[in-house]
Structure formats: C-alpha cells, structure tokens
Backbone as a printed PyTorch tensor [residue, N CA C, xyz], in Angstrom:
tensor([[[ -8.7330, -12.1150,   0.9120],
         [ -8.0300, -11.5080,  -0.1600],
         [ -6.6380, -11.9870,  -0.2900]],

        [[ -6.1970, -12.2560,  -1.4500],
         [ -4.7280, -12.8950,  -1.5980],
         [ -3.7980, -11.7050,  -1.5850]],

        [[ -2.5900, -12.0670,  -1.4260],
         [ -1.5110, -10.9590,  -1.4230],
         [ -1.2390, -10.4460,  -2.7780]],

        [[ -1.5710, -11.1290,  -3.8480],
         [ -1.3300, -10.5910,  -5.2480],
         [ -2.2740,  -9.5760,  -5.4760]],

        [[ -3.5430,  -9.6440,  -5.0160],
         [ -4.5350,  -8.6030,  -5.0000],
         [ -4.1060,  -7.3970,  -4.2460]],

        [[ -3.6060,  -7.4840,  -3.1280],
         [ -3.2830,  -6.5170,  -2.1110],
         [ -2.0520,  -5.7630,  -2.8850]],

        [[ -1.0240,  -6.5060,  -3.4910],
         [  0.0560,  -5.8750,  -4.0620],
         [ -0.4310,  -4.9600,  -5.3110]],

        [[ -1.4430,  -5.5100,  -5.9730],
         [ -1.8160,  -4.7940,  -7.2030],
         [ -2.6390,  -3.5010,  -6.7910]],

        [[ -3.2950,  -3.5550,  -5.6370],
         [ -4.0660,  -2.4370,  -5.0250],
         [ -2.9540,  -1.3830,  -4.5890]],

        [[ -1.9430,  -1.8540,  -3.9630],
         [ -0.8800,  -0.9090,  -3.5520],
         [ -0.2090,  -0.1560,  -4.6990]],

        [[  0.1300,  -1.0280,  -5.7170],
         [  0.7200,  -0.5540,  -6.8250],
         [ -0.1860,   0.5330,  -7.6390]],

        [[ -1.4960,   0.0990,  -7.6680],
         [ -2.4310,   1.1040,  -8.3290],
         [ -2.4570,   2.3790,  -7.5490]],

        [[ -2.6540,   2.3620,  -6.1220],
         [ -2.6670,   3.5390,  -5.4600],
         [ -1.3610,   4.3950,  -5.6140]],

        [[ -0.1480,   3.6910,  -5.5400],
         [  1.0100,   4.5100,  -5.6920],
         [  1.1070,   5.2610,  -7.0370]],

        [[  0.5860,   4.5090,  -8.0650],
         [  0.6470,   5.0820,  -9.3870],
         [ -0.3430,   6.1920,  -9.5580]],

        [[ -1.6590,   5.9430,  -9.0230],
         [ -2.6020,   6.8740,  -9.2690],
         [ -2.5110,   8.0730,  -8.3660]],

        [[ -2.2980,   7.8070,  -7.0950],
         [ -2.3110,   8.9720,  -6.1090],
         [ -0.9390,   9.7520,  -6.1390]],

        [[  0.1640,   9.0040,  -6.3030],
         [  1.4140,   9.6850,  -6.2170],
         [  2.1340,   9.8040,  -7.5470]],

        [[  1.4950,   9.4050,  -8.6360],
         [  2.0250,   9.5370,  -9.9420],
         [  3.3850,   8.8920, -10.1040]],

        [[  3.6180,   7.7340,  -9.4190],
         [  4.8110,   7.0260,  -9.6440],
         [  4.6540,   6.1230, -10.8810]],

        [[  5.9190,   5.9560, -11.5500],
         [  5.9750,   5.1070, -12.7490],
         [  5.8520,   3.6200, -12.1280]],

        [[  4.9350,   2.7980, -12.7450],
         [  4.5510,   1.5390, -12.3570],
         [  5.7690,   0.6280, -12.3450]],

        [[  6.7230,   0.8970, -13.2700],
         [  7.9210,   0.0160, -13.3230],
         [  8.7890,   0.1090, -12.1330]],

        [[  8.6310,   1.0270, -11.2890],
         [  9.4300,   1.2500, -10.0470],
         [  8.8210,   0.6430,  -8.7770]],

        [[  7.5860,   0.3130,  -8.9530],
         [  6.7940,  -0.3090,  -7.8480],
         [  6.8990,  -1.6910,  -7.8220]],

        [[  7.9760,  -2.2760,  -7.1840],
         [  8.2360,  -3.5810,  -6.9150],
         [  8.1700,  -4.0490,  -5.5510]],

        [[  7.9130,  -5.4010,  -5.2570],
         [  7.8990,  -5.7550,  -3.9590],
         [  9.0550,  -5.3670,  -2.9510]],

        [[ 10.2620,  -5.3380,  -3.5390],
         [ 11.4020,  -5.0530,  -2.6980],
         [ 11.7490,  -3.6800,  -2.5200]],

        [[ 10.9320,  -2.6310,  -3.3070],
         [ 11.2190,  -1.2440,  -3.3040],
         [ 10.8860,  -0.7100,  -1.8380]],

        [[ 11.8450,  -0.0250,  -1.2780],
         [ 11.6380,   0.8000,  -0.1070],
         [ 10.8480,   1.9150,  -0.3890]],

        [[  9.7860,   2.1170,   0.4640],
         [  8.7860,   3.1670,   0.2170],
         [  9.4680,   4.5530,   0.3050]],

        [[ 10.3810,   4.7640,   1.2820],
         [ 10.9330,   6.1380,   1.4210],
         [ 12.2100,   6.2460,   0.5460]],

        [[ 13.0670,   5.4350,   0.6660],
         [ 14.4340,   5.4800,  -0.2270],
         [ 14.2240,   5.3010,  -1.6310]],

        [[ 13.5340,   4.2450,  -2.0610],
         [ 13.4660,   3.9310,  -3.4090],
         [ 12.3670,   4.7670,  -4.2410]],

        [[ 11.1700,   4.8860,  -3.4080],
         [ 10.0300,   5.5280,  -4.1210],
         [  9.8200,   6.9770,  -3.7160]],

        [[ 10.7510,   7.4640,  -2.8030],
         [ 10.7300,   8.8410,  -2.2120],
         [  9.3980,   9.2190,  -1.5890]],

        [[  8.7200,   8.3010,  -0.8740],
         [  7.5110,   8.8420,  -0.0340],
         [  8.0160,   9.4260,   1.1400]],

        [[  7.3190,  10.4580,   1.5590],
         [  7.3590,  10.9920,   3.0310],
         [  6.3010,  10.7840,   3.7880]],

        [[  6.2690,  11.1520,   4.9710],
         [  5.1370,  10.6820,   5.8430],
         [  3.7270,  11.1740,   5.4410]],

        [[  3.6490,  12.2810,   4.8390],
         [  2.4340,  12.7130,   4.1900],
         [  1.9920,  11.8000,   3.1110]],

        [[  2.8160,  11.3290,   2.2770],
         [  2.6660,  10.3510,   1.1670],
         [  2.1560,   9.0140,   1.7930]],

        [[  2.7610,   8.6600,   2.6850],
         [  2.3980,   7.3720,   3.5030],
         [  1.0300,   7.5280,   3.9640]],

        [[  0.5750,   8.5870,   4.5700],
         [ -0.7030,   8.7700,   5.1100],
         [ -1.7060,   8.8150,   3.9970]],

        [[ -1.3280,   9.4200,   2.8650],
         [ -2.2130,   9.4180,   1.6040],
         [ -2.5550,   8.2110,   1.1540]],

        [[ -1.3860,   7.3580,   1.0340],
         [ -1.5290,   5.8890,   0.5080],
         [ -2.2950,   5.0450,   1.5070]],

        [[ -2.1410,   5.3100,   2.8580],
         [ -2.9640,   4.5500,   3.8620],
         [ -4.4510,   4.6730,   3.5960]],

        [[ -4.8170,   6.1600,   3.5490],
         [ -6.2180,   6.3880,   3.3230],
         [ -6.7370,   5.8190,   2.0680]],

        [[ -6.0840,   5.8000,   1.0440],
         [ -6.5060,   5.4040,  -0.2620],
         [ -6.6770,   3.9300,  -0.2160]],

        [[ -5.8400,   3.2470,   0.4000],
         [ -5.8960,   1.7370,   0.6570],
         [ -7.0380,   1.3290,   1.5120]],

        [[ -7.2920,   2.1150,   2.4940],
         [ -8.4430,   1.8690,   3.4460],
         [ -9.6270,   1.8390,   2.5290]],

        [[ -9.8880,   2.7830,   1.6600],
         [-10.9800,   2.8370,   0.7700],
         [-11.0070,   1.7430,  -0.1200]],

        [[ -9.9240,   1.5780,  -0.8760],
         [ -9.9330,   0.5050,  -1.8980],
         [-10.0300,  -0.9140,  -1.3170]],

        [[ -9.4250,  -1.1380,  -0.3050],
         [ -9.3630,  -2.6420,   0.3370],
         [-10.4780,  -2.7880,   1.3550]],

        [[-11.0140,  -1.7930,   1.8500],
         [-12.1130,  -1.8820,   2.9020],
         [-11.6330,  -2.3330,   4.2000]],

        [[-10.2890,  -1.8310,   4.5510],
         [ -9.7500,  -2.0640,   5.8080],
         [ -9.5620,  -0.8280,   6.5640]],

        [[ -9.3070,  -0.8940,   7.8780],
         [ -9.0430,   0.3310,   8.6020],
         [ -7.5890,   0.1960,   9.1610]],

        [[ -6.7790,   1.1280,   8.6800],
         [ -5.3800,   1.0020,   9.1020],
         [ -4.9540,   2.4510,   9.5890]],

        [[ -4.2320,   2.5410,  10.7020],
         [ -3.9680,   3.8420,  11.1650],
         [ -2.7290,   4.3400,  10.4850]],

        [[ -2.5860,   5.6380,  10.1260],
         [ -1.4430,   6.2610,   9.5900],
         [ -0.1520,   5.9630,  10.4080]],

        [[ -0.3130,   5.9170,  11.7790],
         [  0.8820,   5.6640,  12.5720],
         [  1.4780,   4.2580,  12.2920]],

        [[  0.5570,   3.2080,  12.2030],
         [  0.9820,   1.7350,  12.0070],
         [  1.6830,   1.6430,  10.5660]],

        [[  1.1320,   2.3820,   9.6170],
         [  1.7450,   2.4540,   8.3560],
         [  3.2380,   3.1000,   8.2240]],

        [[  3.4730,   3.9580,   9.0850],
         [  4.7610,   4.6350,   9.1170],
         [  5.8710,   3.6310,   9.3990]],

        [[  5.5590,   2.4280,   9.9950],
         [  6.5030,   1.3680,  10.2530],
         [  6.8690,   0.5060,   9.1740]],

        [[  6.0620,   0.5790,   8.0780],
         [  6.1540,  -0.1290,   6.9190],
         [  7.2940,   0.2110,   6.0760]],

        [[  8.3570,  -0.6140,   5.7140],
         [  9.4600,  -0.0820,   5.0070],
         [  9.3060,  -0.3160,   3.4410]],

        [[  8.9970,  -1.5500,   2.9690],
         [  8.9940,  -1.8510,   1.6320],
         [  7.5260,  -2.1790,   1.1350]],

        [[  7.4390,  -2.3120,  -0.1410],
         [  6.1060,  -2.4910,  -0.7290],
         [  5.6030,  -4.0250,  -0.2310]],

        [[  6.6250,  -4.8790,  -0.1340],
         [  6.1630,  -6.2260,   0.3950],
         [  5.8010,  -6.1300,   1.7140]],

        [[  6.4940,  -5.2980,   2.5620],
         [  6.0110,  -5.1560,   3.9960],
         [  4.5810,  -4.7210,   4.0570]],

        [[  4.2850,  -3.7050,   3.1240],
         [  2.8090,  -3.2380,   3.2230],
         [  1.8130,  -4.1740,   2.6870]],

        [[  2.2800,  -5.1610,   1.8110],
         [  1.4060,  -6.2090,   1.4690],
         [  1.2280,  -7.1080,   2.5410]],

        [[  2.2470,  -7.6150,   3.1960],
         [  1.9720,  -8.5370,   4.3920],
         [  1.2100,  -7.7790,   5.5090]],

        [[  1.5470,  -6.5900,   5.7670],
         [  0.9050,  -5.7990,   6.8750],
         [ -0.6110,  -5.6190,   6.4050]],

        [[ -1.0180,  -5.3570,   5.3500],
         [ -2.4200,  -5.1210,   5.0360],
         [ -3.1130,  -6.6060,   4.8310]],

        [[ -2.3770,  -7.5940,   4.3470],
         [ -3.1630,  -8.8850,   4.3510],
         [ -3.6230,  -9.3530,   5.7090]],

        [[ -3.0510,  -8.9340,   6.6910],
         [ -3.5390,  -9.0710,   8.0810],
         [ -4.8350,  -8.5750,   8.3220]],

        [[ -5.0280,  -7.3040,   7.7480],
         [ -6.2670,  -6.6020,   7.9320],
         [ -7.3740,  -6.8030,   6.9350]],

        [[ -7.0400,  -7.2580,   5.7850],
         [ -7.9410,  -7.5080,   4.6960],
         [ -9.0330,  -8.5470,   5.0250]],

        [[-10.3110,  -8.3010,   4.7370],
         [-11.2820,  -9.2470,   4.8210],
         [-11.0020, -10.4600,   3.9430]],

        [[-11.0640, -11.6610,   4.5230],
         [-10.8240, -12.8930,   3.6500],
         [-11.8770, -13.0070,   2.5780]],

        [[-11.4310, -13.3100,   1.3270],
         [-12.3510, -13.5910,   0.1990],
         [-13.0620, -12.4750,  -0.3630]],

        [[-12.6510, -11.1770,   0.1930],
         [-13.4680, -10.0290,  -0.4210],
         [-12.3900,  -9.1290,  -1.2350]],

        [[-12.9830,  -8.4140,  -2.2600],
         [-12.1370,  -7.3020,  -2.7750],
         [-13.2030,  -6.2480,  -3.0490]],

        [[-12.5910,  -4.9740,  -2.7990],
         [-13.2950,  -3.8330,  -3.1300],
         [-12.7970,  -3.1730,  -4.4420]],

        [[-13.7600,  -2.5430,  -5.2340],
         [-13.1600,  -1.7660,  -6.3560],
         [-13.6250,  -0.3820,  -6.2690]]])
C-alpha cells in the first residue's frame, strides 16, 4: 500500500468519524494542536483505520503519533504491501 493511499484513508477517517473539515487535514497538521484530537479521538481513529486498512495497531502506539504525516509513516509500516481495503 502506498503512502498516498494511507494518507487518503486517514483523511477520510478524520472527516467521517470526527467531522473535521477536509481542508484542515494536511500532512503537517498536528493531530492534537491543529486538529483538536484528544486521546479518545486518537483511539477512535486507530480503530477505524484498523478496519479500513486491514492493519492491527494498538491505541497506545498511536498515542505517540504527532502529525498526520507521522500517522502515514507509522501505518505504512503495518499496512500489507499491495493491498487496499474498502
């Protein structure tokens, strides 16, 4: 799975699950400071991404992710190569 697909999946989850405006979800956006996520929001996003991307990621490990780009890099290490889930 390429990083662009992972970024789009993250963006879609943030917009759909947390009702964020798509225009604020940028690679450099800080999940907490810029997007206003709290630890419960991060856990919600982690669960939605697990389902969407077919990866298993602990809520605790996602708590260390700072920016959207960090989340892309983090999840690309877990995502199955060449597969996308819808």
